[in-house]
PAZAPA-4460 file (N, C-alpha, C; in steps of 0.05 Angstrom, whole numbers, plus 32768, in hexadecimal, padded with zeros to 4 digits):
% residues 275
    n_x    n_y    n_z   ca_x   ca_y   ca_z    c_x    c_y    c_z   seq   type   mol
   8002   8502   7F22   7FFE   84E7   7F19   7FF5   84ED   7EF0     1      M     A
   7FFC   84CF   7EE4   7FF0   84D3   7EC5   7FD1   84C7   7EC0     2      S     A
   7FCA   84CE   7EB9   7FA7   84BC   7EAE   7FA8   84A0   7EB8     3      E     A
   7FCF   849E   7E9D   7FC9   847F   7EA1   7FCE   8471   7EC5     4      V     A
   7FDD   847F   7ED0   7FE4   8479   7EEA   7FCF   847E   7EFD     5      G     A
   7FB9   8489   7EEE   7F9E   848E   7F13   7F8C   847D   7F0B     6      R     A
   7F93   8467   7EE6   7F7A   845A   7EE6   7F87   843A   7EF3     7      R     A
   7FA0   8444   7EF8   7FAC   8420   7F04   7FA4   8419   7F12     8      S     A
   7FA3   8437   7F24   7F9B   8441   7F3E   7F87   8440   7F4B     9      E     A
   7F6E   8441   7F3C   7F5C   8437   7F3F   7F4D   8421   7F32    10      G     A
   7F54   841C   7F1E   7F4E   83F2   7F1D   7F5C   83E6   7F34    11      A     A
   7F78   83EC   7F3F   7F7B   83DD   7F5C   7F73   83E1   7F6B    12      A     A
   7F67   83FA   7F6E   7F4E   83F8   7F8B   7F2F   83F5   7F85    13      I     A
   7F31   83EB   7F6A   7F19   83EA   7F5F   7F1F   83C4   7F65    14      G     A
   7F2E   83BA   7F5D   7F31   83AD   7F66   7F3B   8398   7F7D    15      G     A
   7F40   83A9   7F96   7F43   8396   7FAF   7F21   839D   7FBD    16      A     A
   7F14   83AD   7FB8   7EFC   83AD   7FC4   7EEF   8390   7FB3    17      S     A
   7EF0   838C   7FA7   7EDE   8377   7F98   7EDF   835E   7F99    18      R     A
   7ECC   834E   7FA0   7EC9   832A   7FB4   7ED3   8324   7F95    19      E     A
   7EE5   830C   7F99   7EE0   82FE   7F81   7EE0   82E0   7F88    20      V     A
   7ED5   82D5   7F74   7EBF   82C1   7F79   7ED6   82AF   7F71    21      A     A
   7ECF   8299   7F8D   7EDC   827D   7F8E   7EE0   8263   7F72    22      F     A
   7EF0   826D   7F64   7EF1   8254   7F4C   7EF9   822B   7F56    23      R     A
   7F0B   8235   7F64   7F16   821E   7F73   7F05   8200   7F6C    24      G     A
   7EF4   81FD   7F6A   7ED1   81EC   7F79   7ECD   81DB   7F5B    25      G     A
   7EDF   81E5   7F47   7EC8   81CE   7F2D   7ED2   81B2   7F2B    26      G     A
   7EE8   81AD   7F3A   7EE6   8185   7F37   7EF1   817D   7F54    27      F     A
   7ED4   818D   7F63   7ECC   818C   7F83   7EAF   8172   7F7F    28      L     A
   7EAC   8162   7F82   7E8D   8150   7F87   7E7B   815F   7F8B    29      P     A
   7E64   8158   7F88   7E4D   816A   7F96   7E31   815B   7F94    30      E     A
   7E28   815A   7FAA   7E1A   813C   7FBD   7E0D   8147   7FAD    31      P     A
   7DF1   813F   7FA0   7DDB   8143   7F8A   7DC4   811D   7F7E    32      R     A
   7DC0   8129   7FA8   7DB8   80FD   7FAC   7D91   8102   7FA2    33      K     A
   7D8C   8123   7F9B   7D7A   8126   7F8A   7D68   8116   7F6C    34      L     A
   7D83   8122   7F62   7D87   8122   7F44   7D8A   80FD   7F42    35      H     A
   7D9A   80F2   7F51   7D94   80DC   7F50   7D81   80CB   7F51    36      S     A
   7D67   80D6   7F6E   7D56   80BC   7F77   7D45   80C8   7F4E    37      W     A
   7D47   80E3   7F51   7D39   80EC   7F33   7D3D   80D0   7F21    38      L     A
   7D4D   80DE   7F1C   7D4D   80C1   7F07   7D52   80AF   7F0D    39      V     A
   7D43   809B   7F1E   7D42   8080   7F2A   7D29   8088   7F18    40      F     A
   7D11   8098   7F31   7D06   8090   7F2E   7CF4   8093   7F18    41      A     A
   7D00   809E   7F02   7CEB   80B3   7EEB   7CEE   8092   7ED8    42      V     A
   7D0C   807C   7ED9   7D0D   8071   7ED1   7D00   8055   7EDC    43      L     A
   7D00   8045   7EF8   7CDE   8035   7EF9   7CD0   8048   7EFD    44      L     A
   7CBC   805D   7EEF   7CA8   8068   7EDC   7C9E   805E   7ECA    45      A     A
   7CBC   8060   7EC1   7CAE   805A   7EA4   7CBA   803E   7E8F    46      L     A
   7CC1   802A   7EAA   7CC5   8012   7EB3   7C9E   8003   7EC4    47      W     A
   7C9C   8017   7EC8   7C77   8001   7ED3   7C67   800E   7EB9    48      Q     A
   7C69   8029   7EAF   7C5D   8021   7E99   7C5E   8012   7E8D    49      A     A
   7C70   8009   7E73   7C7B   8004   7E64   7C63   7FDC   7E61    50      V     A
   7C6F   7FE5   7E8A   7C63   7FC4   7E89   7C45   7FC7   7E95    51      T     A
   7C3A   7FDF   7EA5   7C29   7FD3   7EA1   7C07   7FE0   7E8B    52      G     A
   7C26   7FE8   7E7C   7C0C   7FF5   7E5C   7C0B   7FC3   7E51    53      L     A
   7C0E   7FB4   7E51   7C1A   7FA4   7E43   7C23   7FB0   7E2D    54      G     A
   7C3F   7FBA   7E31   7C53   7FC2   7E0A   7C6F   7FA6   7E1A    55      L     A
   7C63   7F9F   7E2F   7C7C   7F88   7E29   7C6B   7F79   7E33    56      V     A
   7C75   7F53   7E33   7C5C   7F45   7E4D   7C75   7F43   7E67    57      N     A
   7C65   7F40   7E77   7C73   7F3E   7E91   7C7F   7F34   7E8A    58      A     A
   7C7A   7F12   7E82   7C95   7EF5   7E8B   7CAE   7EFE   7E7D    59      L     A
   7CB2   7F15   7E6E   7CD0   7F13   7E6D   7CDD   7F2F   7E6D    60      F     A
   7CC2   7F41   7E81   7CCF   7F51   7E85   7CB8   7F5F   7EAB    61      L     A
   7CBF   7F60   7EB2   7CA8   7F5E   7ECD   7CAE   7F7C   7EE0    62      P     A
   7C89   7F78   7EE1   7C8E   7F99   7EEE   7CA7   7FA4   7EFF    63      S     A
   7CA9   7FC0   7F03   7CB7   7FC0   7F29   7CA7   7FBB   7F3D    64      P     A
   7C8A   7FB9   7F41   7C75   7FAB   7F4F   7C6D   7F8E   7F50    65      L     A
   7C75   7F88   7F3A   7C71   7F5F   7F3E   7C92   7F66   7F4A    66      G     A
   7C9D   7F73   7F49   7CB8   7F6C   7F51   7CC0   7F70   7F62    67      I     A
   7CAD   7F82   7F76   7CAC   7F85   7F90   7C94   7F78   7F9F    68      A     A
   7C87   7F69   7F8B   7C73   7F55   7F9A   7C81   7F3B   7FA3    69      R     A
   7C92   7F2F   7F99   7C9A   7F1F   7F92   7CB1   7F1E   7FAA    70      A     A
   7CC8   7F35   7FA8   7CD5   7F30   7FB6   7CCB   7F40   7FD7    71      L     A
   7CB8   7F41   7FE2   7CA1   7F42   7FEC   7CA1   7F2D   7FFC    72      W     A
   7C8C   7F1A   7FE4   7C92   7EFB   7FF5   7CA6   7EEC   7FEF    73      G     A
   7CBB   7EF6   7FE8   7CDC   7EE0   7FF8   7CDC   7EED   8012    74      L     A
   7CDA   7F04   801B   7CE3   7F0E   8028   7CCA   7EFF   803B    75      A     A
   7CB1   7EFC   8046   7CA5   7EF5   8053   7C9D   7ED3   805F    76      L     A
   7CAD   7ECD   8048   7CAE   7EB2   8049   7CCC   7EA9   8053    77      S     A
   7CDE   7EB6   8059   7CFD   7EAC   805B   7D0A   7EA3   804E    78      G     A
   7CF5   7E9B   803B   7D0F   7E95   8016   7D29   7EAA   8010    79      E     A
   7D1E   7EC0   8018   7D37   7ECE   8009   7D4B   7ED2   801A    80      L     A
   7D4C   7EE3   8041   7D5D   7ECA   8050   7D72   7EB0   8051    81      W     A
   7D5C   7EA7   8044   7D6A   7E97   8047   7D86   7E86   8033    82      H     A
   7D7B   7E91   8017   7D90   7E9C   8002   7DA6   7EB2   8003    83      Q     A
   7DA1   7EB6   801A   7DB0   7ED8   8023   7DC6   7ED6   802A    84      L     A
   7DC3   7EBB   8031   7DCD   7EBE   8058   7DE2   7EA9   804C    85      S     A
   7DD9   7E97   803C   7DF1   7E8A   8028   7E07   7E96   801B    86      A     A
   7E01   7EAA   8014   7E0B   7EB0   8000   7E1A   7EBF   800C    87      S     A
   7E0F   7EC9   8024   7E22   7EEF   8032   7E3E   7ED2   8037    88      L     A
   7E35   7EC6   8053   7E49   7EB2   8057   7E5D   7EB0   8041    89      L     A
   7E5C   7E9D   802D   7E6F   7EA0   8011   7E81   7EB8   8011    90      R     A
   7E72   7ED4   8014   7E73   7EE5   800F   7E8A   7EE7   801E    91      I     A
   7E8A   7EF9   8041   7E99   7EF2   8045   7EA5   7EEA   8054    92      G     A
   7EA3   7ECF   8048   7EC9   7EB8   8055   7ED0   7EC2   803A    93      A     A
   7EC3   7EC3   8024   7EE2   7EC1   8012   7EEC   7EE4   8009    94      G     A
   7EDE   7EE8   800A   7EEE   7F0D   8014   7F04   7F19   802C    95      W     A
   7EF5   7F06   803C   7F11   7EFF   805D   7F22   7EF8   8053    96      A     A
   7F1D   7EE5   8044   7F36   7ED0   803E   7F4A   7EE0   8024    97      I     A
   7F43   7EE0   800F   7F4B   7EF0   7FF2   7F56   7F07   8003    98      G     A
   7F46   7F1C   8012   7F4F   7F37   801C   7F6B   7F35   8024    99      S     A
   7F71   7F2B   8046   7F8D   7F28   804C   7FA1   7F0E   8042   100      A     A
   7F97   7F09   8026   7FB6   7EFC   8018   7FB7   7F0A   800D   101      L     A
   7FAC   7F1E   7FFD   7FAE   7F29   7FF1   7FB4   7F48   7FF4   102      G     A
   7FAF   7F52   800B   7FBE   7F72   801E   7FD3   7F56   8024   103      L     A
   7FD0   7F49   802A   7FF9   7F41   8037   8014   7F33   801B   104      L     A
   8009   7F22   800A   8015   7F29   7FEC   8011   7F44   7FDC   105      V     A
   7FFE   7F56   7FE8   8003   7F70   7FD0   8015   7F86   7FEB   106      G     A
   8019   7F79   7FFF   802C   7F97   8001   804F   7F89   8013   107      L     A
   804E   7F64   800C   8061   7F5D   800B   806E   7F6C   7FE4   108      S     A
   805F   7F6F   7FE4   806B   7F77   7FB7   8069   7F89   7FB2   109      M     A
   806C   7F98   7FCD   806B   7FB7   7FCE   808F   7FC4   7FD7   110      G     A
   8092   7FB8   7FF3   809F   7FBA   7FF9   80B5   7FA3   7FF6   111      L     A
   80B8   7F93   7FF0   80D6   7F84   7FE2   80CF   7F7A   7FD1   112      S     A
   80EA   7F80   7FB6   80F1   7F7B   7FA1   80F3   7F59   7F8D   113      S     A
   80FE   7F59   7FA0   8101   7F32   7FA6   80DF   7F2C   7FA3   114      L     A
   80CE   7F31   7FBB   80B2   7F32   7FB0   80A9   7F3C   7F99   115      S     A
   80A4   7F54   7F94   80A3   7F52   7F7A   80AC   7F4B   7F5D   116      R     A
   80C1   7F4E   7F62   80CA   7F38   7F48   80BB   7F23   7F47   117      A     A
   80BA   7F0F   7F51   80A7   7EF6   7F53   8086   7EEE   7F57   118      I     A
   8078   7F04   7F6C   8060   7F0B   7F66   8063   7F16   7F4B   119      G     A
   806F   7F2A   7F3C   805E   7F38   7F2A   8059   7F31   7F16   120      M     A
   806A   7F18   7F0B   8055   7F00   7EF2   8046   7EF2   7F02   121      P     A
   804F   7EE6   7F0B   8034   7ED9   7F19   801C   7EE1   7F19   122      L     A
   800B   7EFC   7F1D   7FF2   7F12   7F26   7FF4   7F13   7F10   123      V     A
   8007   7F24   7EF5   7FFC   7F28   7ED7   7FF4   7F08   7ED2   124      S     A
   7FF9   7EE4   7ED9   7FF0   7EDE   7ED5   7FE0   7ED0   7EC3   125      A     A
   7FD7   7ED0   7EED   7FC4   7EC3   7EE5   7FB0   7ED4   7EF8   126      L     A
   7FAB   7EF3   7EFD   7F8D   7F03   7F01   7F7F   7F06   7EE9   127      Y     A
   7F7E   7EFB   7ECC   7F78   7EF9   7EB7   7F63   7EE5   7EB3   128      P     A
   7F6C   7ED0   7ECB   7F5C   7EB2   7EC1   7F48   7EB5   7ED5   129      I     A
   7F2D   7EB3   7EC3   7F1D   7EB6   7ED0   7F1B   7EAA   7EEF   130      P     A
   7F09   7EAE   7EF7   7F18   7E97   7F1A   7EF9   7E7F   7F14   131      K     A
   7EE8   7E8E   7F0B   7EC4   7E7B   7F14   7ED4   7E5D   7EF2   132      I     A
   7EE2   7E5D   7EEB   7EEE   7E48   7EDD   7EFC   7E31   7EE5   133      A     A
   7F06   7E3B   7F0A   7F1F   7E37   7F13   7F02   7E1A   7F29   134      L     A
   7EED   7E27   7F34   7EDA   7E18   7F3E   7ED4   7DF9   7F2F   135      L     A
   7ED9   7DE9   7F20   7ECF   7DCD   7F19   7EFB   7DC7   7F2B   136      P     A
   7EFF   7DCE   7F23   7F1B   7DC5   7F28   7F2C   7DC9   7F45   137      L     A
   7F1B   7DDF   7F5A   7F1E   7DD9   7F7C   7F09   7DC4   7F7B   138      L     A
   7EEA   7DC3   7F6C   7ED7   7DB3   7F79   7EE8   7D99   7F82   139      I     A
   7EF5   7D96   7F6D   7F03   7D7A   7F6C   7F14   7D79   7F83   140      L     A
   7F32   7D97   7F8B   7F48   7D8E   7FA5   7F35   7D8F   7FC0   141      W     A
   7F24   7DA2   7FBA   7F09   7DA2   7FD2   7EF8   7D97   7FDD   142      L     A
   7EF3   7D7E   7FC2   7ED7   7D75   7FCA   7EB8   7D8D   7FC9   143      G     A
   7EAF   7D7F   7FBF   7E94   7D97   7FC3   7E86   7D97   7FE1   144      I     A
   7E7C   7DB0   7FDE   7E7E   7DBE   7FF8   7E87   7DDB   7FF7   145      G     A
   7E86   7DEC   800D   7E86   7E11   800E   7EA5   7E14   8005   146      E     A
   7EB8   7DFA   8002   7EC8   7E01   800A   7EDA   7E0B   7FDE   147      A     A
   7ECC   7E07   7FDC   7ED5   7E0A   7FB4   7EC1   7E1A   7FBF   148      P     A
   7EAE   7E25   7FC1   7EAD   7E40   7FC0   7EB6   7E5C   7FCD   149      K     A
   7EB2   7E53   7FDA   7ECA   7E67   7FF6   7EE4   7E6B   7FE3   150      V     A
   7EF0   7E5C   7FDF   7F09   7E59   7FD2   7F09   7E6E   7FB8   151      A     A
   7EEF   7E68   7F97   7EEF   7E76   7F88   7EE4   7E8C   7F91   152      T     A
   7EE3   7E97   7FA5   7ED8   7EB7   7FAB   7EF8   7EBF   7FB2   153      I     A
   7EFD   7EA8   7FC6   7F21   7EC9   7FCA   7F31   7ECD   7FB3   154      A     A
   7F30   7EB2   7FA6   7F49   7EB0   7F8B   7F40   7EC8   7F85   155      A     A
   7F20   7ECC   7F74   7F1C   7EDD   7F6F   7F1F   7F09   7F78   156      G     A
   7F1C   7F08   7F91   7F26   7F16   7FA1   7F43   7F2E   7FAB   157      V     A
   7F50   7F08   7FAA   7F6D   7F12   7FB7   7F80   7F27   7F99   158      F     A
   7F75   7F1B   7F85   7F8A   7F24   7F74   7F81   7F4D   7F63   159      F     A
   7F67   7F57   7F70   7F6C   7F71   7F70   7F76   7F78   7F8A   160      P     A
   7F6F   7F66   7FA0   7F78   7F79   7FB9   7F9A   7F70   7FAC   161      T     A
   7FAD   7F6D   7FA5   7FC0   7F5F   7FA6   7FCC   7F7F   7F98   162      V     A
   7FC3   7F83   7F72   7FC4   7F9B   7F68   7FBC   7FB2   7F74   163      I     A
   7FAD   7FAD   7F82   7FA4   7FD3   7F8F   7FB2   7FD3   7FAE   164      A     A
   7FBC   7FC1   7FB0   7FD1   7FBF   7FCD   7FE3   7FCC   7FC1   165      T     A
   7FF6   7FC3   7FAC   800D   7FBE   7FA5   8011   7FDD   7F99   166      F     A
   7FFB   7FE8   7F8F   8004   8000   7F78   7FFB   8007   7F93   167      S     A
   7FE2   8014   7FA9   7FF1   8026   7FBC   8005   802B   7FCF   168      G     A
   8015   8009   7FCC   8028   800A   7FDA   8035   801B   7FC0   169      V     A
   8046   8013   7FAF   805A   8025   7F9C   805D   8047   7F8E   170      D     A
   803F   804D   7FA2   8037   8069   7F9C   8040   8073   7FB4   171      S     A
   8049   806B   7FC2   8043   8084   7FDB   8062   8099   7FC9   172      V     A
   8062   80AF   7FCF   8082   80C1   7FCB   8091   80AC   7FD7   173      P     A
   80A2   80B6   7FCE   80C0   80B4   7FD8   80CA   80B9   7FEC   174      R     A
   80C4   80DB   7FE4   80C6   80EF   7FFB   80C4   80E5   800E   175      S     A
   80AB   80E4   8019   809E   80DE   8047   80AF   80BF   8042   176      L     A
   80BD   80B1   8030   80C7   80A4   8044   80DF   809E   8047   177      I     A
   80E7   80B8   8035   8101   80AF   803F   810B   80C7   8052   178      R     A
   80F8   80E3   805A   80ED   80F3   8070   80E5   80E0   8081   179      M     A
   80D6   80D1   8081   80CE   80B2   80A1   80FF   80A7   80A2   180      S     A
   8112   8093   8095   8124   8098   8093   813A   80AB   809B   181      Q     A
   812B   80C2   809E   8147   80DD   80AC   8144   80DF   80C8   182      S     A
   8125   80D8   80D2   811C   80D0   80E1   8121   80BB   80F1   183      F     A
   8130   80AD   80EE   813F   8084   80EC   8125   807D   80F5   184      D     A
   810A   8083   80F4   80FC   8078   80F8   8108   8061   80EA   185      L     A
   80EB   803D   80FD   80EF   801B   80ED   80E3   801B   80DD   186      P     A
   80F5   8002   80D3   80E3   8009   80BC   80C5   7FFB   80BE   187      V     A
   80C8   7FF6   80D9   80A9   7FE9   80DF   808D   7FFD   80E4   188      R     A
   80A5   8014   80F2   8088   8027   80EB   8092   8039   80D5   189      A     A
   8099   803E   80C7   808F   804B   80AA   808A   803A   80A1   190      I     A
   8081   8022   809E   8066   8013   8094   8052   8012   809B   191      V     A
   804E   801A   80BA   802A   8016   80C9   8025   8034   80C9   192      W     A
   8038   8041   80BF   803C   8072   80C5   803D   807D   80A9   193      K     A
   8048   806E   808F   804A   807A   8080   803D   8072   8077   194      V     A
   8049   8059   8068   803E   803E   8050   8028   8045   804C   195      I     A
   801B   8030   8067   7FFD   8024   8063   7FEF   8043   806C   196      L     A
   7FE9   8058   8071   7FE3   8064   8078   7FD9   8075   804D   197      P     A
   7FF1   8079   804A   7FF0   8086   8030   7FEC   8075   8014   198      S     A
   7FE8   805A   801B   7FDC   8046   800B   7FC4   8036   8009   199      A     A
   7FA8   804D   8027   7F9A   803B   8027   7F85   8045   8013   200      L     A
   7F8C   805E   800A   7F6F   805F   7FEB   7F6A   805B   7FE6   201      P     A
   7F86   8048   7FCD   7F88   802F   7FC0   7F7E   8010   7FC4   202      Q     A
   7F8F   8013   7FE3   7F79   7FF7   7FEF   7F60   7FF4   7FF5   203      I     A
   7F57   800A   7FF5   7F3A   8008   7FFC   7F2F   8008   7FE1   204      L     A
   7F30   8016   7FD6   7F2B   8017   7FB1   7F23   7FF2   7FAB   205      A     A
   7F42   7FF4   7FA5   7F47   7FD7   7FAB   7F2D   7FBE   7FB9   206      G     A
   7F26   7FCB   7FC7   7F0E   7FB2   7FD5   7EF5   7FC6   7FD0   207      F     A
   7EF2   7FDE   7FC7   7ED3   7FDA   7FAD   7ED7   7FC0   7F97   208      R     A
   7EE5   7FBA   7F8B   7EEE   7FAE   7F78   7EE5   7F97   7F7A   209      I     A
   7EFA   7F94   7F98   7EFF   7F71   7F9D   7ED9   7F67   7FA7   210      S     A
   7ED5   7F79   7FB0   7EAF   7F7C   7FBB   7E9C   7F68   7FAB   211      I     A
   7EA1   7F80   7F96   7E93   7F76   7F7D   7EA1   7F64   7F67   212      A     A
   7EB6   7F5B   7F6F   7EB8   7F38   7F5B   7EB9   7F27   7F6A   213      T     A
   7EB2   7F2E   7F93   7EAC   7F18   7F95   7E84   7F17   7F96   214      A     A
   7E74   7F28   7F9D   7E5D   7F2D   7F99   7E5A   7F10   7F76   215      L     A
   7E67   7F28   7F62   7E69   7F1F   7F40   7E69   7EF3   7F41   216      L     A
   7E85   7EE8   7F52   7E83   7ED4   7F48   7E76   7EBC   7F65   217      L     A
   7E6F   7EDB   7F84   7E52   7EBD   7F90   7E44   7EBA   7F7C   218      V     A
   7E36   7ECB   7F70   7E1B   7EBE   7F5F   7E29   7EA1   7F43   219      V     A
   7E40   7EA1   7F42   7E48   7E90   7F25   7E49   7E7E   7F3A   220      S     A
   7E49   7E7E   7F4D   7E5C   7E5E   7F57   7E49   7E50   7F6B   221      A     A
   7E2C   7E5A   7F6E   7E18   7E55   7F7A   7E09   7E4B   7F5F   222      E     A
   7E05   7E5B   7F49   7DFB   7E4B   7F32   7E02   7E3A   7F24   223      M     A
   7E1D   7E27   7F29   7E25   7E1D   7F27   7E30   7DFE   7F30   224      I     A
   7E36   7DFB   7F49   7E34   7DE3   7F64   7E2A   7DF0   7F7D   225      G     A
   7E08   7E03   7F85   7E0C   7E09   7F9D   7DDD   7E01   7FA0   226      A     A
   7DDB   7DF8   7FB7   7DBD   7DF7   7FC0   7DBB   7E0D   7FBF   227      Q     A
   7DBB   7E26   7FD5   7DB3   7E2F   7FDE   7DC2   7E4A   7FD7   228      F     A
   7DBC   7E67   7FDA   7DC8   7E80   7FC7   7DB6   7E92   7FC0   229      G     A
   7DBD   7E9C   7FB6   7DC2   7EB0   7F9B   7DBA   7EA5   7F8F   230      I     A
   7DDF   7EA4   7F84   7DD7   7E97   7F62   7DC6   7E7F   7F5F   231      G     A
   7DBB   7E73   7F78   7DB3   7E59   7F6F   7D9F   7E5A   7F6F   232      A     A
   7D95   7E74   7F77   7D78   7E78   7F7C   7D6A   7E83   7F66   233      F     A
   7D75   7E9F   7F5C   7D7D   7EAF   7F3C   7D75   7E8D   7F27   234      L     A
   7D7F   7E73   7F2E   7D8B   7E68   7F18   7D7B   7E55   7F13   235      L     A
   7D62   7E51   7F28   7D5C   7E47   7F2F   7D30   7E56   7F20   236      T     A
   7D39   7E70   7F25   7D15   7E7E   7F21   7D23   7E80   7EFD   237      A     A
   7D3A   7E7F   7EF2   7D41   7E7A   7EDC   7D39   7E62   7EC7   238      G     A
   7D36   7E4E   7ED6   7D3A   7E35   7EC4   7D12   7E2F   7ECA   239      N     A
   7D03   7E48   7EDD   7CEE   7E49   7EEB   7CD1   7E52   7EDB   240      L     A
   7CE7   7E62   7ECD   7CD7   7E7F   7EC3   7CC0   7E94   7ED1   241      M     A
   7CCD   7E96   7EE4   7CC1   7E9F   7EF8   7CD4   7EB4   7F01   242      Q     A
   7CCC   7ED0   7EE9   7CDF   7EE2   7EE0   7CE1   7EF8   7EF3   243      T     A
   7CCD   7EF9   7F05   7CCB   7F0B   7F1F   7CD2   7F05   7F3A   244      D     A
   7CDD   7EF3   7F40   7CEF   7EE3   7F4B   7D02   7EE7   7F46   245      Q     A
   7D0B   7EE8   7F1B   7D23   7EE9   7F24   7D31   7EFD   7F24   246      L     A
   7D1D   7F1B   7F16   7D24   7F32   7F1E   7D2A   7F3D   7F38   247      M     A
   7D18   7F3A   7F57   7D1D   7F2E   7F65   7D34   7F32   7F72   248      A     A
   7D35   7F12   7F6B   7D5F   7F0B   7F77   7D75   7F28   7F61   249      G     A
   7D74   7F2C   7F57   7D7C   7F39   7F4B   7D82   7F59   7F5B   250      V     A
   7D69   7F62   7F63   7D6C   7F76   7F6B   7D72   7F72   7F99   251      V     A
   7D71   7F54   7F93   7D86   7F56   7FB6   7DA5   7F5C   7FA7   252      V     A
   7DA8   7F4E   7F96   7DC5   7F57   7F96   7DCF   7F6C   7F86   253      L     A
   7DBB   7F83   7F79   7DBF   7FA3   7F7B   7DC8   7FAE   7F93   254      S     A
   7DB6   7FA0   7FA6   7DAD   7FB6   7FBE   7DC5   7FA8   7FDB   255      L     A
   7DD3   7F95   7FD5   7DDD   7F85   7FDF   7DFE   7F90   7FD8   256      L     A
   7DF4   7F99   7FBE   7E24   7F9B   7FB2   7E1B   7FBC   7FC8   257      G     A
   7DFD   7FC4   7FBA   7E0D   7FE0   7FC9   7E0C   7FED   7FEB   258      L     A
   7E0F   7FD3   7FF8   7E07   7FD9   8010   7E1D   7FCE   8011   259      T     A
   7E25   7FB8   8014   7E44   7FB0   8012   7E64   7FC9   7FFF   260      L     A
   7E55   7FDE   7FEC   7E62   7FF0   7FE3   7E5C   800C   7FFC   261      G     A
   7E49   800A   8008   7E47   8021   801C   7E52   8025   8033   262      A     A
   7E59   7FFF   803D   7E6F   7FF4   804C   7E91   7FFD   804C   263      L     A
   7E8F   7FFD   802F   7EAF   800A   8025   7EBB   802D   8029   264      V     A
   7E96   8032   801F   7EA0   8058   8020   7E9A   805A   8044   265      G     A
   7E92   8049   8056   7E92   8056   807D   7EAC   8050   807F   266      I     A
   7EBC   8036   8071   7ED8   803A   8081   7EEC   8045   807D   267      V     A
   7EDA   8050   8057   7EE7   8071   804B   7EF5   8081   8059   268      E     A
   7ED0   808A   8061   7ED8   80A9   8074   7EE4   80A2   8091   269      K     A
   7EE3   8092   8090   7EEA   8085   80B9   7F08   8087   80B7   270      T     A
   7F08   8083   80A9   7F2F   807C   809C   7F43   808A   808C   271      F     A
   7F31   8094   8083   7F3B   80A4   806C   7F3D   80C8   8074   272      L     A
   7F3A   80D4   8086   7F20   80EB   808F   7F3B   8103   8089   273      R     A
   7F5B   80FC   8088   7F66   8104   808A   7F70   8115   8065   274      W     A
   7F54   810E   805B   7F55   810A   8043   7F45   8127   803C   275      R     A
***
């Protein structure tokens, strides 16, 4: 055997015995909760230091400790739960109505060419309209009360849900549908067992957007025409220059958004285990 052959054989033997490091995980997300909490703690510490040293007037920027005291006082007095419960009822009703109608319309547009031809121009024309701008008109139609606020939230939730559902159904691989048809599955079984599970990730992603939209709209609607709710509370605190309570309400909104997002995450883990 030549020298080149012996070197090739030796390299092959050496390569077979050498372990190769796995290099396919570069794009996999890794949990780094410690870094998140560390950055959050550093920002809070800097904020407290700036306000504690008197570099910024507490009227313009309350300290984190001042906000915590205001939040604790609101919780003990029951004011926080009173305002929060009103907002949660509006969010729940509006989101449920808007999501149900959005799923129905989006699924119809994804499955029917006629519905797509009718629905796409309407959705494209109406989606860019700020839904809070419709509140005065809805008050004129539905009267003063909960109905116009819930309708405003439902309208804001409806369009992201329609778009997410339609996009999810439209992106289902046609090979899966043709395979199902080759096994003579009925249309209803194809929809429930093939199309909806494949479209579910995008539908749930649309839910994340619609929940955030509902939270924004409930605050705006309550600022315009409500006596109770987080939005009305923020407006009152701002008018009275009670900035510590104003920031406490902002913290409540942030925690509420995180909680609702976490609920959607639980639903994703439950129904998307196959991923």
